[in-house]
C-alpha positions in Angstrom: -20.9 43.6 -46.0 -24.6 44.2 -46.1 -25.7 47.7 -45.0 -28.2 46.7 -42.3 -30.1 50.0 -42.5 -31.2 48.9 -46.0 -31.8 45.2 -45.2 -35.3 43.9 -44.6 -35.6 40.5 -42.8 -37.9 38.0 -44.4 -39.3 34.5 -43.8 -40.6 31.9 -46.2 -43.5 30.0 -44.7 -45.4 27.3 -46.7 -44.3 28.8 -50.0 -45.2 32.4 -49.1 -42.8 35.3 -48.4 -43.4 37.3 -45.2 -41.7 40.3 -43.5 -42.1 40.5 -39.7 -43.0 44.2 -39.9 -43.8 46.8 -42.6 -41.0 49.4 -42.6 -43.5 52.1 -43.6 -46.8 51.6 -41.7 -45.6 49.2 -39.0 -48.1 46.4 -39.7 -46.9 43.0 -38.5 -46.5 39.8 -40.5 -47.0 41.2 -43.9 -47.5 38.7 -46.8 -45.4 40.0 -49.7 -46.7 39.7 -53.3 -43.8 37.5 -54.4 -42.8 33.8 -54.4 -39.6 32.1 -53.2 -38.3 31.7 -56.7 -38.5 35.5 -57.1 -36.2 35.8 -54.0 -33.8 33.6 -55.8 -34.0 35.7 -58.9 -33.2 38.8 -56.9 -30.2 37.0 -55.4 -29.0 36.2 -59.0 -29.0 39.9 -59.9 -32.5 40.7 -61.1 -34.0 43.8 -59.5 -37.6 43.7 -58.3 -40.1 46.5 -57.5 -41.9 45.5 -54.3 -45.2 47.1 -53.4 -46.4 46.5 -49.9 -50.0 45.4 -49.8 -50.7 47.0 -46.5 -49.9 50.6 -47.3 -49.0 50.6 -51.1 -45.5 52.0 -50.4 -42.8 50.6 -52.7 -39.1 49.9 -52.8 -36.7 48.2 -55.1 -35.0 44.9 -54.1 -31.4 44.8 -55.2 -30.1 41.5 -53.6 -31.0 38.8 -51.2 -29.6 36.1 -49.0 -31.2 33.5 -46.8 -32.3 36.0 -44.1 -32.5 39.5 -45.7 -33.7 41.4 -48.7 -31.3 44.3 -49.7 -33.3 47.4 -50.8 -32.4 50.8 -52.3 -34.2 52.6 -49.4 -33.3 52.9 -45.7 -35.8 50.7 -44.0 -34.3 50.6 -40.5 -32.7 53.2 -38.1 
């Protein structure tokens, strides 16, 4: 079972990956610096360092499914 406090919801829109809200600064609809094939790579076991373009905070992606990115950091309360 996915620990939801470490899960970040995402959407793929027209080939771009978005999160509805930055977990660090609160900015809405943040375009992530990654492509859909990288989400699939994370699902297959490759870790990825993700740097948010809005506030330059970073976290490591450990896994993914069709709705959530699993991180190494608590991103929700």
